[in-house]
All heavy atoms as a GROMACS GRO file, in nm:
protein
  576
    1MET      N    1  12.617   1.920   7.440
    1MET     CA    2  12.524   2.027   7.414
    1MET      C    3  12.464   2.007   7.276
    1MET      O    4  12.535   1.984   7.180
    1MET     CB    5  12.599   2.159   7.422
    1MET     CG    6  12.518   2.268   7.479
    1MET     SD    7  12.605   2.405   7.553
    1MET     CE    8  12.711   2.465   7.431
    2THR      N    9  12.334   2.021   7.264
    2THR     CA   10  12.268   2.006   7.135
    2THR      C   11  12.263   2.140   7.064
    2THR      O   12  12.270   2.245   7.125
    2THR     CB   13  12.125   1.953   7.152
    2THR    OG1   14  12.067   2.013   7.265
    2THR    CG2   15  12.121   1.805   7.160
    3SER      N   16  12.248   2.136   6.938
    3SER     CA   17  12.237   2.257   6.858
    3SER      C   18  12.136   2.231   6.747
    3SER      O   19  12.171   2.216   6.632
    3SER     CB   20  12.374   2.293   6.800
    3SER     OG   21  12.363   2.409   6.724
    4THR      N   22  12.010   2.224   6.786
    4THR     CA   23  11.903   2.197   6.690
    4THR      C   24  11.798   2.304   6.701
    4THR      O   25  11.800   2.385   6.790
    4THR     CB   26  11.839   2.060   6.717
    4THR    OG1   27  11.784   2.062   6.850
    4THR    CG2   28  11.939   1.948   6.704
    5THR      N   29  11.703   2.300   6.611
    5THR     CA   30  11.590   2.392   6.622
    5THR      C   31  11.466   2.312   6.653
    5THR      O   32  11.462   2.192   6.633
    5THR     CB   33  11.568   2.473   6.492
    5THR    OG1   34  11.545   2.381   6.387
    5THR    CG2   35  11.685   2.562   6.462
    6GLY      N   36  11.364   2.378   6.702
    6GLY     CA   37  11.241   2.309   6.734
    6GLY      C   38  11.132   2.405   6.772
    6GLY      O   39  11.157   2.523   6.789
    7THR      N   40  11.011   2.352   6.786
    7THR     CA   41  10.899   2.434   6.826
    7THR      C   42  10.846   2.385   6.960
    7THR      O   43  10.877   2.276   7.003
    7THR     CB   44  10.785   2.428   6.722
    7THR    OG1   45  10.744   2.293   6.708
    7THR    CG2   46  10.829   2.484   6.589
    8THR      N   47  10.770   2.468   7.023
    8THR     CA   48  10.708   2.434   7.150
    8THR      C   49  10.557   2.445   7.135
    8THR      O   50  10.507   2.460   7.025
    8THR     CB   51  10.756   2.528   7.262
    8THR    OG1   52  10.716   2.661   7.228
    8THR    CG2   53  10.906   2.520   7.280
    9GLY      N   54  10.485   2.444   7.245
    9GLY     CA   55  10.340   2.460   7.241
    9GLY      C   56  10.301   2.597   7.191
    9GLY      O   57  10.383   2.679   7.157
   10THR      N   58  10.171   2.623   7.188
   10THR     CA   59  10.125   2.750   7.136
   10THR      C   60  10.110   2.852   7.247
   10THR      O   61  10.049   2.826   7.349
   10THR     CB   62   9.991   2.734   7.062
   10THR    OG1   63   9.896   2.677   7.152
   10THR    CG2   64  10.006   2.645   6.941
   11THR      N   65  10.171   2.964   7.228
   11THR     CA   66  10.157   3.078   7.319
   11THR      C   67  10.134   3.201   7.234
   11THR      O   68  10.155   3.198   7.113
   11THR     CB   69  10.284   3.100   7.405
   11THR    OG1   70  10.390   3.142   7.317
   11THR    CG2   71  10.324   2.977   7.482
   12GLU      N   72  10.093   3.307   7.296
   12GLU     CA   73  10.079   3.432   7.222
   12GLU      C   74  10.185   3.530   7.266
   12GLU      O   75  10.179   3.647   7.230
   12GLU     CB   76   9.939   3.486   7.242
   12GLU     CG   77   9.835   3.395   7.177
   12GLU     CD   78   9.695   3.450   7.183
   12GLU    OE1   79   9.679   3.574   7.194
   12GLU    OE2   80   9.602   3.370   7.176
   13ALA      N   81  10.284   3.483   7.342
   13ALA     CA   82  10.392   3.569   7.388
   13ALA      C   83  10.492   3.589   7.275
   13ALA      O   84  10.510   3.504   7.189
   13ALA     CB   85  10.461   3.505   7.508
   14VAL      N   86  10.556   3.705   7.276
   14VAL     CA   87  10.657   3.737   7.176
   14VAL      C   88  10.784   3.784   7.244
   14VAL      O   89  10.781   3.831   7.357
   14VAL     CB   90  10.608   3.844   7.076
   14VAL    CG1   91  10.487   3.796   6.998
   14VAL    CG2   92  10.578   3.975   7.147
   15CYS      N   93  10.895   3.772   7.174
   15CYS     CA   94  11.022   3.823   7.224
   15CYS      C   95  11.013   3.975   7.235
   15CYS      O   96  10.975   4.041   7.139
   15CYS     CB   97  11.135   3.782   7.130
   15CYS     SG   98  11.296   3.848   7.177
   16PRO      N   99  11.048   4.032   7.351
   16PRO     CA  100  11.039   4.178   7.364
   16PRO      C  101  11.146   4.251   7.285
   16PRO      O  102  11.138   4.373   7.268
   16PRO     CB  103  11.057   4.200   7.515
   16PRO     CG  104  11.134   4.082   7.561
   16PRO     CD  105  11.091   3.968   7.474
   17TYR      N  106  11.246   4.180   7.235
   17TYR     CA  107  11.356   4.244   7.164
   17TYR      C  108  11.336   4.246   7.013
   17TYR      O  109  11.374   4.340   6.946
   17TYR     CB  110  11.488   4.176   7.198
   17TYR     CG  111  11.513   4.180   7.346
   17TYR    CD1  112  11.500   4.066   7.423
   17TYR    CD2  113  11.544   4.299   7.410
   17TYR    CE1  114  11.520   4.069   7.560
   17TYR    CE2  115  11.562   4.304   7.547
   17TYR     CZ  116  11.550   4.190   7.621
   17TYR     OH  117  11.567   4.194   7.757
   18CYS      N  118  11.274   4.140   6.958
   18CYS     CA  119  11.257   4.135   6.812
   18CYS      C  120  11.111   4.117   6.770
   18CYS      O  121  11.079   4.131   6.652
   18CYS     CB  122  11.342   4.023   6.752
   18CYS     SG  123  11.289   3.855   6.796
   19GLY      N  124  11.022   4.082   6.864
   19GLY     CA  125  10.881   4.066   6.833
   19GLY      C  126  10.842   3.931   6.775
   19GLY      O  127  10.728   3.908   6.740
   20TRP      N  128  10.940   3.840   6.765
   20TRP     CA  129  10.912   3.708   6.708
   20TRP      C  130  10.833   3.626   6.809
   20TRP      O  131  10.862   3.629   6.928
   20TRP     CB  132  11.044   3.639   6.677
   20TRP     CG  133  11.028   3.521   6.586
   20TRP    CD1  134  11.028   3.390   6.623
   20TRP    CD2  135  11.008   3.522   6.445
   20TRP    NE1  136  11.010   3.310   6.513
   20TRP    CE2  137  10.997   3.389   6.403
   20TRP    CE3  138  10.997   3.623   6.352
   20TRP    CZ2  139  10.976   3.354   6.270
   20TRP    CZ3  140  10.978   3.588   6.220
   20TRP    CH2  141  10.968   3.455   6.180
   21PRO      N  142  10.731   3.550   6.766
   21PRO     CA  143  10.653   3.467   6.860
   21PRO      C  144  10.743   3.365   6.931
   21PRO      O  145  10.828   3.303   6.869
   21PRO     CB  146  10.553   3.396   6.769
   21PRO     CG  147  10.544   3.481   6.647
   21PRO     CD  148  10.680   3.542   6.629
   22ASP      N  149  10.724   3.351   7.062
   22ASP     CA  150  10.807   3.260   7.141
   22ASP      C  151  10.796   3.115   7.098
   22ASP      O  152  10.888   3.037   7.118
   22ASP     CB  153  10.772   3.272   7.290
   22ASP     CG  154  10.830   3.398   7.353
   22ASP    OD1  155  10.928   3.452   7.299
   22ASP    OD2  156  10.776   3.441   7.455
   23ASP      N  157  10.683   3.077   7.040
   23ASP     CA  158  10.665   2.936   7.004
   23ASP      C  159  10.694   2.907   6.857
   23ASP      O  160  10.665   2.800   6.808
   23ASP     CB  161  10.525   2.890   7.040
   23ASP     CG  162  10.416   2.965   6.966
   23ASP    OD1  163  10.446   3.070   6.906
   23ASP    OD2  164  10.301   2.919   6.969
   24ALA      N  165  10.751   3.003   6.785
   24ALA     CA  166  10.778   2.985   6.642
   24ALA      C  167  10.927   2.966   6.616
   24ALA      O  168  11.011   3.017   6.689
   24ALA     CB  169  10.727   3.106   6.565
   25GLU      N  170  10.956   2.890   6.512
   25GLU     CA  171  11.096   2.878   6.470
   25GLU      C  172  11.133   3.005   6.396
   25GLU      O  173  11.046   3.071   6.341
   25GLU     CB  174  11.111   2.756   6.379
   25GLU     CG  175  11.099   2.627   6.457
   25GLU     CD  176  11.146   2.507   6.377
   25GLU    OE1  177  11.251   2.517   6.312
   25GLU    OE2  178  11.076   2.407   6.380
   26PRO      N  179  11.258   3.049   6.388
   26PRO     CA  180  11.370   2.970   6.436
   26PRO      C  181  11.404   3.003   6.581
   26PRO      O  182  11.402   3.119   6.621
   26PRO     CB  183  11.484   3.015   6.345
   26PRO     CG  184  11.453   3.159   6.319
   26PRO     CD  185  11.301   3.168   6.317
   27PHE      N  186  11.427   2.903   6.659
   27PHE     CA  187  11.500   2.919   6.783
   27PHE      C  188  11.590   2.800   6.797
   27PHE      O  189  11.561   2.692   6.747
   27PHE     CB  190  11.411   2.941   6.906
   27PHE     CG  191  11.326   2.824   6.945
   27PHE    CD1  192  11.379   2.718   7.017
   27PHE    CD2  193  11.191   2.822   6.916
   27PHE    CE1  194  11.300   2.612   7.056
   27PHE    CE2  195  11.111   2.716   6.955
   27PHE     CZ  196  11.166   2.611   7.024
   28GLN      N  197  11.704   2.820   6.860
   28GLN     CA  198  11.804   2.714   6.872
   28GLN      C  199  11.798   2.655   7.012
   28GLN      O  200  11.798   2.729   7.111
   28GLN     CB  201  11.943   2.773   6.847
   28GLN     CG  202  12.054   2.673   6.859
   28GLN     CD  203  12.189   2.737   6.838
   28GLN    OE1  204  12.208   2.852   6.874
   28GLN    NE2  205  12.280   2.661   6.781
   29VAL      N  206  11.791   2.524   7.022
   29VAL     CA  207  11.798   2.458   7.151
   29VAL      C  208  11.945   2.448   7.188
   29VAL      O  209  12.024   2.386   7.116
   29VAL     CB  210  11.733   2.318   7.147
   29VAL    CG1  211  11.751   2.248   7.281
   29VAL    CG2  212  11.585   2.329   7.113
   30VAL      N  213  11.982   2.513   7.298
   30VAL     CA  214  12.120   2.514   7.345
   30VAL      C  215  12.147   2.392   7.432
   30VAL      O  216  12.249   2.325   7.417
   30VAL     CB  217  12.152   2.646   7.419
   30VAL    CG1  218  12.292   2.646   7.473
   30VAL    CG2  219  12.127   2.766   7.328
   31SER      N  220  12.055   2.363   7.527
   31SER     CA  221  12.070   2.244   7.612
   31SER      C  222  11.937   2.208   7.675
   31SER      O  223  11.847   2.290   7.685
   31SER     CB  224  12.176   2.267   7.720
   31SER     OG  225  12.134   2.368   7.810
   32ARG      N  226  11.927   2.082   7.718
   32ARG     CA  227  11.808   2.030   7.787
   32ARG      C  228  11.854   1.962   7.916
   32ARG      O  229  11.955   1.892   7.916
   32ARG     CB  230  11.737   1.925   7.703
   32ARG     CG  231  11.679   1.975   7.575
   32ARG     CD  232  11.615   1.859   7.496
   32ARG     NE  233  11.581   1.899   7.362
   32ARG     CZ  234  11.466   1.952   7.326
   32ARG    NH1  235  11.371   1.969   7.416
   32ARG    NH2  236  11.443   1.988   7.202
   33HIS      N  237  11.776   1.980   8.022
   33HIS     CA  238  11.810   1.921   8.151
   33HIS      C  239  11.683   1.866   8.215
   33HIS      O  240  11.585   1.939   8.230
   33HIS     CB  241  11.873   2.026   8.244
   33HIS     CG  242  11.989   2.095   8.181
   33HIS    ND1  243  12.116   2.042   8.180
   33HIS    CD2  244  11.997   2.212   8.112
   33HIS    CE1  245  12.197   2.124   8.115
   33HIS    NE2  246  12.127   2.228   8.073
   34GLY      N  247  11.685   1.739   8.253
   34GLY     CA  248  11.571   1.680   8.321
   34GLY      C  249  11.558   1.733   8.463
   34GLY      O  250  11.658   1.759   8.529
   35THR      N  251  11.435   1.752   8.508
   35THR     CA  252  11.407   1.795   8.645
   35THR      C  253  11.302   1.702   8.702
   35THR      O  254  11.242   1.622   8.630
   35THR     CB  255  11.354   1.940   8.650
   35THR    OG1  256  11.227   1.945   8.585
   35THR    CG2  257  11.450   2.038   8.582
   36ALA      N  258  11.276   1.712   8.831
   36ALA     CA  259  11.175   1.628   8.895
   36ALA      C  260  11.036   1.654   8.836
   36ALA      O  261  10.954   1.563   8.828
   36ALA     CB  262  11.173   1.654   9.045
   37ALA      N  263  11.012   1.776   8.791
   37ALA     CA  264  10.880   1.812   8.739
   37ALA      C  265  10.869   1.803   8.587
   37ALA      O  266  10.762   1.815   8.532
   37ALA     CB  267  10.844   1.954   8.782
   38GLY      N  268  10.979   1.782   8.517
   38GLY     CA  269  10.977   1.780   8.370
   38GLY      C  270  11.116   1.804   8.316
   38GLY      O  271  11.205   1.723   8.330
   39SER      N  272  11.135   1.922   8.256
   39SER     CA  273  11.268   1.957   8.207
   39SER      C  274  11.284   2.107   8.197
   39SER      O  275  11.188   2.183   8.198
   39SER     CB  276  11.293   1.893   8.070
   39SER     OG  277  11.204   1.944   7.974
   40THR      N  278  11.410   2.149   8.189
   40THR     CA  279  11.447   2.287   8.164
   40THR      C  280  11.518   2.288   8.030
   40THR      O  281  11.610   2.209   8.008
   40THR     CB  282  11.539   2.341   8.275
   40THR    OG1  283  11.470   2.334   8.399
   40THR    CG2  284  11.580   2.484   8.248
   41VAL      N  285  11.476   2.376   7.941
   41VAL     CA  286  11.536   2.385   7.808
   41VAL      C  287  11.589   2.527   7.789
   41VAL      O  288  11.515   2.624   7.805
   41VAL     CB  289  11.433   2.353   7.698
   41VAL    CG1  290  11.497   2.360   7.560
   41VAL    CG2  291  11.368   2.218   7.722
   42TRP      N  292  11.719   2.537   7.760
   42TRP     CA  293  11.781   2.666   7.730
   42TRP      C  294  11.776   2.682   7.578
   42TRP      O  295  11.820   2.595   7.505
   42TRP     CB  296  11.925   2.669   7.778
   42TRP     CG  297  11.938   2.673   7.926
   42TRP    CD1  298  11.918   2.570   8.013
   42TRP    CD2  299  11.970   2.786   8.005
   42TRP    NE1  300  11.937   2.613   8.141
   42TRP    CE2  301  11.970   2.745   8.139
   42TRP    CE3  302  12.001   2.919   7.976
   42TRP    CZ2  303  12.000   2.832   8.244
   42TRP    CZ3  304  12.032   3.004   8.080
   42TRP    CH2  305  12.030   2.961   8.212
   43THR      N  306  11.719   2.794   7.531
   43THR     CA  307  11.707   2.819   7.388
   43THR      C  308  11.760   2.958   7.356
   43THR      O  309  11.774   3.042   7.444
   43THR     CB  310  11.561   2.810   7.340
   43THR    OG1  311  11.484   2.910   7.405
   43THR    CG2  312  11.502   2.673   7.367
   44ARG      N  313  11.790   2.979   7.229
   44ARG     CA  314  11.832   3.111   7.183
   44ARG      C  315  11.739   3.154   7.071
   44ARG      O  316  11.721   3.083   6.972
   44ARG     CB  317  11.976   3.107   7.133
   44ARG     CG  318  12.030   3.245   7.107
   44ARG     CD  319  12.180   3.248   7.088
   44ARG     NE  320  12.257   3.199   7.200
   44ARG     CZ  321  12.288   3.267   7.310
   44ARG    NH1  322  12.243   3.390   7.326
   44ARG    NH2  323  12.363   3.213   7.402
   45CYS      N  324  11.677   3.271   7.088
   45CYS     CA  325  11.588   3.329   6.988
   45CYS      C  326  11.669   3.367   6.864
   45CYS      O  327  11.791   3.381   6.871
   45CYS     CB  328  11.521   3.453   7.048
   45CYS     SG  329  11.403   3.537   6.937
   46GLY      N  330  11.602   3.388   6.753
   46GLY     CA  331  11.669   3.430   6.631
   46GLY      C  332  11.746   3.560   6.647
   46GLY      O  333  11.845   3.584   6.578
   47CYS      N  334  11.704   3.647   6.740
   47CYS     CA  335  11.773   3.774   6.763
   47CYS      C  336  11.892   3.760   6.857
   47CYS      O  337  11.968   3.855   6.874
   47CYS     CB  338  11.677   3.878   6.819
   47CYS     SG  339  11.624   3.849   6.990
   48GLY      N  340  11.907   3.642   6.920
   48GLY     CA  341  12.019   3.620   7.010
   48GLY      C  342  11.984   3.617   7.158
   48GLY      O  343  12.067   3.587   7.242
   49SER      N  344  11.860   3.647   7.193
   49SER     CA  345  11.818   3.644   7.333
   49SER      C  346  11.819   3.500   7.386
   49SER      O  347  11.761   3.410   7.325
   49SER     CB  348  11.676   3.702   7.344
   49SER     OG  349  11.623   3.684   7.474
   50LEU      N  350  11.888   3.477   7.498
   50LEU     CA  351  11.891   3.345   7.561
   50LEU      C  352  11.767   3.332   7.649
   50LEU      O  353  11.732   3.423   7.723
   50LEU     CB  354  12.018   3.331   7.645
   50LEU     CG  355  12.045   3.193   7.704
   50LEU    CD1  356  12.067   3.091   7.593
   50LEU    CD2  357  12.166   3.199   7.795
   51GLN      N  358  11.699   3.217   7.640
   51GLN     CA  359  11.575   3.194   7.714
   51GLN      C  360  11.582   3.064   7.793
   51GLN      O  361  11.642   2.968   7.746
   51GLN     CB  362  11.457   3.185   7.616
   51GLN     CG  363  11.446   3.302   7.524
   51GLN     CD  364  11.357   3.274   7.405
   51GLN    OE1  365  11.314   3.163   7.381
   51GLN    NE2  366  11.328   3.378   7.328
   52VAL      N  367  11.522   3.064   7.910
   52VAL     CA  368  11.509   2.942   7.989
   52VAL      C  369  11.362   2.904   7.986
   52VAL      O  370  11.276   2.982   8.026
   52VAL     CB  371  11.554   2.962   8.135
   52VAL    CG1  372  11.539   2.832   8.213
   52VAL    CG2  373  11.696   3.013   8.141
   53ARG      N  374  11.334   2.783   7.936
   53ARG     CA  375  11.196   2.735   7.924
   53ARG      C  376  11.173   2.620   8.022
   53ARG      O  377  11.251   2.525   8.024
   53ARG     CB  378  11.169   2.687   7.782
   53ARG     CG  379  11.183   2.798   7.681
   53ARG     CD  380  11.174   2.746   7.539
   53ARG     NE  381  11.200   2.853   7.446
   53ARG     CZ  382  11.116   2.893   7.350
   53ARG    NH1  383  11.002   2.830   7.334
   53ARG    NH2  384  11.147   2.992   7.271
   54ALA      N  385  11.069   2.631   8.103
   54ALA     CA  386  11.029   2.522   8.193
   54ALA      C  387  10.924   2.440   8.120
   54ALA      O  388  10.825   2.494   8.070
   54ALA     CB  389  10.972   2.578   8.323
   55VAL      N  390  10.948   2.309   8.109
   55VAL     CA  391  10.855   2.219   8.040
   55VAL      C  392  10.805   2.118   8.143
   55VAL      O  393  10.885   2.046   8.204
   55VAL     CB  394  10.925   2.145   7.924
   55VAL    CG1  395  10.825   2.058   7.849
   55VAL    CG2  396  10.993   2.244   7.830
   56ASP      N  397  10.674   2.115   8.165
   56ASP     CA  398  10.616   2.020   8.261
   56ASP      C  399  10.474   1.985   8.218
   56ASP      O  400  10.434   2.016   8.106
   56ASP     CB  401  10.621   2.076   8.404
   56ASP     CG  402  10.550   2.209   8.420
   56ASP    OD1  403  10.462   2.242   8.336
   56ASP    OD2  404  10.581   2.280   8.515
   57ASP      N  405  10.398   1.924   8.307
   57ASP     CA  406  10.262   1.882   8.270
   57ASP      C  407  10.168   2.000   8.244
   57ASP      O  408  10.060   1.983   8.190
   57ASP     CB  409  10.204   1.789   8.375
   57ASP     CG  410  10.199   1.849   8.514
   57ASP    OD1  411  10.253   1.961   8.535
   57ASP    OD2  412  10.140   1.786   8.603
   58ARG      N  413  10.208   2.122   8.278
   58ARG     CA  414  10.129   2.242   8.250
   58ARG      C  415  10.162   2.303   8.115
   58ARG      O  416  10.097   2.396   8.073
   58ARG     CB  417  10.149   2.346   8.360
   58ARG     CG  418  10.097   2.299   8.495
   58ARG     CD  419  10.116   2.405   8.599
   58ARG     NE  420  10.260   2.422   8.623
   58ARG     CZ  421  10.311   2.518   8.697
   58ARG    NH1  422  10.234   2.607   8.754
   58ARG    NH2  423  10.442   2.524   8.716
   59GLY      N  424  10.268   2.253   8.050
   59GLY     CA  425  10.308   2.307   7.919
   59GLY      C  426  10.448   2.366   7.924
   59GLY      O  427  10.532   2.325   8.004
   60VAL      N  428  10.470   2.464   7.839
   60VAL     CA  429  10.601   2.529   7.826
   60VAL      C  430  10.586   2.674   7.866
   60VAL      O  431  10.495   2.743   7.820
   60VAL     CB  432  10.651   2.520   7.680
   60VAL    CG1  433  10.784   2.593   7.665
   60VAL    CG2  434  10.662   2.376   7.635
   61ARG      N  435  10.677   2.721   7.952
   61ARG     CA  436  10.678   2.861   7.994
   61ARG      C  437  10.820   2.914   7.985
   61ARG      O  438  10.913   2.846   8.025
   61ARG     CB  439  10.629   2.876   8.138
   61ARG     CG  440  10.485   2.836   8.157
   61ARG     CD  441  10.446   2.831   8.304
   61ARG     NE  442  10.541   2.772   8.396
   61ARG     CZ  443  10.565   2.641   8.409
   61ARG    NH1  444  10.506   2.554   8.330
   61ARG    NH2  445  10.650   2.596   8.497
   62ILE      N  446  10.835   3.036   7.935
   62ILE     CA  447  10.965   3.101   7.940
   62ILE      C  448  10.973   3.167   8.077
   62ILE      O  449  10.892   3.253   8.110
   62ILE     CB  450  10.983   3.202   7.825
   62ILE    CG1  451  10.985   3.126   7.694
   62ILE    CG2  452  11.110   3.283   7.845
   62ILE    CD1  453  11.000   3.210   7.572
   63VAL      N  454  11.070   3.124   8.156
   63VAL     CA  455  11.081   3.172   8.293
   63VAL      C  456  11.191   3.275   8.310
   63VAL      O  457  11.197   3.344   8.413
   63VAL     CB  458  11.099   3.056   8.393
   63VAL    CG1  459  10.976   2.967   8.395
   63VAL    CG2  460  11.222   2.973   8.361
   64SER      N  461  11.279   3.287   8.211
   64SER     CA  462  11.384   3.388   8.216
   64SER      C  463  11.430   3.417   8.073
   64SER      O  464  11.425   3.330   7.987
   64SER     CB  465  11.502   3.339   8.300
   64SER     OG  466  11.600   3.439   8.313
   65ARG      N  467  11.474   3.541   8.051
   65ARG     CA  468  11.518   3.580   7.917
   65ARG      C  469  11.625   3.687   7.930
   65ARG      O  470  11.613   3.777   8.012
   65ARG     CB  471  11.397   3.635   7.841
   65ARG     CG  472  11.422   3.669   7.699
   65ARG     CD  473  11.307   3.743   7.634
   65ARG     NE  474  11.175   3.696   7.663
   65ARG     CZ  475  11.100   3.623   7.581
   65ARG    NH1  476  11.146   3.585   7.465
   65ARG    NH2  477  10.978   3.589   7.614
   66SER      N  478  11.730   3.678   7.847
   66SER     CA  479  11.836   3.779   7.847
   66SER      C  480  11.819   3.873   7.730
   66SER      O  481  11.745   3.844   7.635
   66SER     CB  482  11.973   3.712   7.838
   66SER     OG  483  11.995   3.664   7.706
   67ARG      N  484  11.891   3.983   7.735
   67ARG     CA  485  11.899   4.071   7.619
   67ARG      C  486  11.985   4.002   7.513
   67ARG      O  487  12.074   3.926   7.546
   67ARG     CB  488  11.966   4.204   7.656
   67ARG     CG  489  11.885   4.289   7.750
   67ARG     CD  490  11.953   4.424   7.770
   67ARG     NE  491  12.093   4.416   7.807
   67ARG     CZ  492  12.138   4.403   7.931
   67ARG    NH1  493  12.055   4.394   8.032
   67ARG    NH2  494  12.267   4.399   7.955
   68PRO      N  495  11.964   4.033   7.386
   68PRO     CA  496  12.055   3.981   7.284
   68PRO      C  497  12.196   4.037   7.305
   68PRO      O  498  12.212   4.148   7.355
   68PRO     CB  499  11.997   4.033   7.153
   68PRO     CG  500  11.854   4.063   7.183
   68PRO     CD  501  11.851   4.105   7.327
   69ALA      N  502  12.297   3.960   7.269
   69ALA     CA  503  12.435   4.006   7.281
   69ALA      C  504  12.451   4.135   7.201
   69ALA      O  505  12.398   4.148   7.091
   69ALA     CB  506  12.530   3.899   7.230
   70GLY      N  507  12.521   4.228   7.258
   70GLY     CA  508  12.546   4.354   7.190
   70GLY      C  509  12.442   4.461   7.214
   70GLY      O  510  12.463   4.576   7.180
   71LEU      N  511  12.329   4.425   7.274
   71LEU     CA  512  12.227   4.525   7.304
   71LEU      C  513  12.264   4.594   7.435
   71LEU      O  514  12.281   4.528   7.537
   71LEU     CB  515  12.089   4.458   7.318
   71LEU     CG  516  11.970   4.551   7.331
   71LEU    CD1  517  11.949   4.630   7.202
   71LEU    CD2  518  11.845   4.474   7.365
   72PRO      N  519  12.280   4.725   7.434
   72PRO     CA  520  12.321   4.794   7.557
   72PRO      C  521  12.215   4.788   7.666
   72PRO      O  522  12.096   4.785   7.637
   72PRO     CB  523  12.346   4.938   7.512
   72PRO     CG  524  12.268   4.953   7.386
   72PRO     CD  525  12.259   4.818   7.323
   73TRP      N  526  12.260   4.786   7.790
   73TRP     CA  527  12.170   4.786   7.905
   73TRP      C  528  12.106   4.924   7.915
   73TRP      O  529  12.167   5.026   7.887
   73TRP     CB  530  12.250   4.755   8.031
   73TRP     CG  531  12.163   4.751   8.153
   73TRP    CD1  532  12.088   4.645   8.192
   73TRP    CD2  533  12.143   4.852   8.249
   73TRP    NE1  534  12.020   4.675   8.308
   73TRP    CE2  535  12.053   4.804   8.346
   73TRP    CE3  536  12.190   4.981   8.263
   73TRP    CZ2  537  12.011   4.878   8.453
   73TRP    CZ3  538  12.147   5.055   8.372
   73TRP    CH2  539  12.059   5.002   8.465
   74SER      N  540  11.981   4.928   7.955
   74SER     CA  541  11.909   5.054   7.966
   74SER      C  542  11.812   5.050   8.083
   74SER      O  543  11.754   4.947   8.112
   74SER     CB  544  11.831   5.080   7.838
   74SER     OG  545  11.744   5.190   7.853
   75ARG      N  546  11.793   5.162   8.149
   75ARG     CA  547  11.694   5.173   8.256
   75ARG      C  548  11.560   5.220   8.202
   75ARG      O  549  11.468   5.243   8.277
   75ARG     CB  550  11.741   5.271   8.362
   75ARG     CG  551  11.857   5.222   8.441
   75ARG     CD  552  11.890   5.324   8.547
   75ARG     NE  553  12.012   5.283   8.614
   75ARG     CZ  554  12.022   5.271   8.744
   75ARG    NH1  555  11.922   5.302   8.821
   75ARG    NH2  556  12.135   5.235   8.798
   76ALA      N  557  11.549   5.234   8.071
   76ALA     CA  558  11.428   5.289   8.009
   76ALA      C  559  11.303   5.211   8.045
   76ALA      O  560  11.196   5.268   8.059
   76ALA     CB  561  11.445   5.294   7.858
   77GLY      N  562  11.314   5.079   8.060
   77GLY     CA  563  11.196   4.999   8.089
   77GLY      C  564  11.157   4.994   8.235
   77GLY      O  565  11.062   4.930   8.272
   78ARG      N  566  11.227   5.066   8.320
   78ARG     CA  567  11.199   5.060   8.464
   78ARG      C  568  11.116   5.174   8.512
   78ARG      O  569  11.105   5.277   8.474
   78ARG     CB  570  11.330   5.059   8.543
   78ARG     CG  571  11.402   4.931   8.516
   78ARG     CD  572  11.530   4.931   8.588
   78ARG     NE  573  11.594   4.805   8.556
   78ARG     CZ  574  11.667   4.738   8.637
   78ARG    NH1  575  11.687   4.778   8.758
   78ARG    NH2  576  11.723   4.627   8.602
   0.00000   0.00000   0.00000
């Protein structure tokens, strides 16, 4: 497992938990996995939110994101 930081392409998306831009450091690369279409990169935002990024010929997309550890679950957003 790697434990480095890095940047991705430019997006205007932000973390819904801390407001930090998704394409800005700091984020920690937890692991990388090759796929037939490119790769899957698991990263952790500065606030602790775990993210799954799909990287392919279309660019980088966050396809899943968790709450930061310690943040209580809430139905408020539903």
